VOKELUM-100073 format. One record per residue (C-alpha): residue in one letter; x, y, z. Coordinates in steps of 0.2 Angstrom, whole numbers, padded with zeros to 4 digits, always signed. Example, Ala and Ser with C-alpha at 12.3 -4.5 7.8 and 13.67 -1.06 7.14 Angstrom:
BEGIN
A+0062-0022+0039S+0068-0005+0036
//
This chain:
BEGIN
M-0038-0131-0030Y-0026-0122-0017A-0008-0119-0015R+0001-0117+0002L+0006-0100+0008A+0022-0096+0017P+0022-0100+0035R+0021-0082+0041T+0003-0081+0036A-0003-0093+0049R+0000-0096+0067Q+0012-0111+0068G+0009-0121+0084A+0002-0117+0101S+0018-0108+0106S+0016-0094+0092P+0009-0078+0099V-0009-0073+0095K-0010-0059+0082I-0019-0043+0085G-0027-0032+0071L-0036-0016+0072Q-0051-0012+0062L-0054+0006+0058N-0073+0007+0056R-0078+0025+0059F-0072+0042+0053D-0083+0054+0063Y-0068+0062+0070A-0067+0079+0079G-0063+0092+0067G-0074+0086+0053T-0070+0081+0035A-0054+0090+0035A-0047+0080+0050I-0051+0063+0043G-0035+0061+0033P-0022+0067+0046T-0031+0058+0060L-0032+0042+0051A-0014+0043+0046R-0009+0046+0065V-0020+0032+0071A-0012+0020+0058R+0006+0025+0062D+0003+0023+0080A-0005+0006+0078D+0009+0000+0066G+0023+0007+0078A+0014-0002+0093G+0015-0019+0084F-0002-0022+0078D-0001-0036+0065S-0014-0030+0054L-0025-0015+0049W-0042-0017+0042V-0056-0006+0035M-0074-0010+0031D-0080-0012+0013H-0095-0001+0015F-0101+0016+0008F-0114+0021+0022Q-0110+0019+0040I-0117+0003+0047R-0130-0001+0060G-0122-0002+0078L-0108+0011+0073G-0118+0026+0069P-0131+0033+0057A-0129+0029+0038E-0125+0048+0036N-0109+0047+0046P-0093+0048+0036M-0088+0032+0027L-0073+0030+0015E-0071+0018+0001G-0061+0003+0006W-0047+0000-0007T-0043+0019-0008T-0041+0020+0011L-0030+0004+0011G-0018+0013-0001Y-0017+0028+0010L-0014+0017+0025A+0000+0008+0016A+0009+0024+0013H+0008+0028+0032T+0014+0011+0038R+0028-0001+0036R+0024-0018+0044A+0006-0021+0047R-0004-0031+0034L-0018-0022+0026G-0036-0028+0021L-0054-0026+0019M-0065-0034+0033V-0073-0040+0022G-0077-0035+0004G-0094-0037-0003V-0093-0047-0019H-0106-0038-0029Y-0097-0021-0027R-0083-0026-0040L-0080-0038-0054P-0068-0052-0051G-0053-0045-0061L-0054-0028-0052W-0054-0038-0035V-0038-0046-0040K-0030-0031-0048A-0034-0020-0033A-0027-0033-0020T-0012-0036-0031T-0008-0017-0033L-0010-0015-0014D+0002-0030-0011V+0015-0023-0023L+0015-0005-0017S+0015-0010+0001G+0029-0022+0000G+0019-0038+0001R+0007-0034+0015A-0010-0036+0007W-0025-0047+0011L-0040-0050+0000G-0054-0050+0012I-0071-0055+0003G-0088-0061+0007A-0106-0063+0000A-0111-0046+0007W-0127-0041+0016N-0130-0022+0015Q-0146-0020+0005E-0148-0002+0010E-0132+0005+0003S-0133-0006-0012D-0150+0001-0016G-0145+0018-0011L-0130+0019-0023G-0136+0008-0037F-0126-0008-0034P-0136-0022-0041M-0138-0035-0027P-0143-0052-0032P-0151-0064-0020L-0140-0072-0007G-0138-0089-0017V-0133-0080-0032R-0120-0070-0023F-0112-0086-0016E-0111-0092-0034M-0103-0075-0039L-0091-0077-0024E-0085-0094-0029E-0082-0089-0047T-0072-0074-0040L-0062-0085-0029R-0058-0097-0044I-0053-0082-0055A-0042-0075-0041H-0033-0092-0039A-0030-0092-0058M-0024-0074-0059W-0011-0077-0045A-0004-0093-0052G+0013-0093-0060E+0023-0077-0065R+0008-0068-0072G-0008-0078-0071T-0014-0093-0081E-0019-0082-0095E-0033-0094-0099R-0051-0091-0103F-0064-0092-0089D-0082-0096-0093G-0093-0096-0078R-0111-0094-0075H-0109-0076-0069Y-0093-0070-0076A-0083-0073-0092A-0065-0068-0096T-0054-0071-0111R-0037-0069-0103L-0033-0071-0085L-0017-0060-0085N-0010-0052-0069S+0006-0041-0072P+0014-0037-0061Q+0011-0052-0051S+0009-0051-0032L+0024-0050-0021T+0016-0062-0008R+0018-0079-0015P+0009-0091-0020R-0004-0077-0019V-0011-0063-0009P-0019-0072+0006I-0038-0073+0005M-0049-0071+0020I-0067-0075+0018G-0078-0067+0031G-0094-0075+0039G-0098-0091+0049G-0111-0099+0037E-0109-0118+0040Q-0115-0125+0024K-0108-0112+0011T-0096-0099+0018L-0085-0111+0028R-0085-0124+0014L-0078-0110+0003V-0065-0106+0016A-0059-0124+0016Q-0058-0125-0003Y-0051-0108-0008A-0046-0097+0007D-0031-0094+0018G-0040-0086+0033T-0057-0086+0041N-0066-0072+0051V-0081-0076+0062F-0090-0066+0075G-0095-0072+0093G-0088-0078+0110P-0078-0093+0114D-0092-0106+0112T-0097-0099+0095L-0079-0099+0089R-0076-0117+0095H-0091-0123+0085K-0088-0114+0069Y-0069-0119+0069A-0075-0137+0072I-0087-0136+0056L-0072-0128+0047R-0061-0143+0051E-0075-0155+0044H-0075-0145+0028C-0056-0146+0027E-0056-0165+0030A-0070-0166+0016V-0059-0157+0003G-0042-0164+0009R-0035-0148+0016P-0025-0147+0031F-0035-0137+0044E-0019-0129+0051E-0016-0120+0035I-0031-0108+0038E-0028-0093+0049R-0043-0092+0061S-0048-0074+0066T-0062-0066+0075L-0069-0048+0074Q-0072-0040+0091S-0075-0022+0098T-0070-0012+0113R-0068+0005+0120L-0052+0007+0130S-0048+0018+0146A-0036+0017+0160D-0050+0013+0173G-0063+0003+0164A-0077+0016+0169A-0092+0020+0159G-0094+0005+0148T-0075+0005+0143E-0062-0009+0146T-0044-0008+0152P-0031-0016+0141E-0029-0029+0154A-0048-0033+0154A-0049-0033+0135A-0034-0045+0134E-0041-0057+0146R-0057-0058+0136F-0047-0060+0120A-0037-0074+0129A-0053-0084+0130L-0055-0082+0112A-0038-0089+0109E-0041-0104+0120A-0056-0107+0109G-0045-0108+0093A-0043-0090+0087Q-0026-0085+0081H-0029-0067+0076V-0040-0056+0086V-0046-0041+0075V-0053-0027+0086G-0062-0011+0083I-0057+0001+0096Q-0071+0014+0095N-0062+0028+0104V-0045+0024+0095E-0042+0042+0089Q-0045+0050+0106P-0030+0057+0117G-0021+0044+0127V-0029+0029+0118A-0014+0025+0107D-0004+0021+0123L-0018+0010+0129A-0019+0001+0112A-0001-0002+0112R-0002-0010+0130L-0017-0021+0123A-0006-0027+0108E+0008-0031+0120L-0003-0041+0131V-0012-0050+0117H+0005-0055+0110A+0010-0062+0127T-0005-0074+0126
//
């Protein structure tokens, strides 16, 4: 049901440094629409050069609650990742995470494969059951009930495993409840073998974490140390149930901060943020992905670089 990935996609042992990723989740930059491209390129280059292990964008079409009004700028995810690939050299790239109903399974796999090939083997396939009814209705994406979306997600994962098998996919038929395909061909095949690593987002204990254990290479959950400890324990149980080594799955968490040199006005210093993230690592997180809400502002690139240095030393 799954094939092992190369060791570099998971933290190996307690002595390995904690990874740090940057989620780019807002584009309301000073200068308006014309400034989005140049600013995004600069932020990505700075993060890549500072040693961030991964760069992520959301798979949304409206800005989401907690980050701004729906009318704020939002870029389509896969296109943005291709742009980031052209402006970076080492960080892995992915959606955190994709909404399964926004694309058909073959497109999910071809998009992730294309990103992997053109970036030199740096792609993630981040995917989940989705939640945003407002943007789905607003732009006309049919959004089935949650139970159906989980069925769609599992079929998409099965198709992904088949398309990433061998030199060009199994080329077999697939007949599922929601999707049917006559030839699961994938050429060119991904550079990352045995597949582009799959990250499933969400902490649902009955369905989401079971799918992680059965099909994925990474998990991403929200919360503080106690929540992470609990969710990772549930994931371990699911791994045992399917006969999967728990250590094969990279455990990540999504966090948020605003950085400053003095920690004033609701911000954190890099040292304070790193201390908070160290507690998450103690709870089992191997990869902390952080949205730095002022990342594009003057001087913050240096603070972000310091944060990456401190997290890697954890």
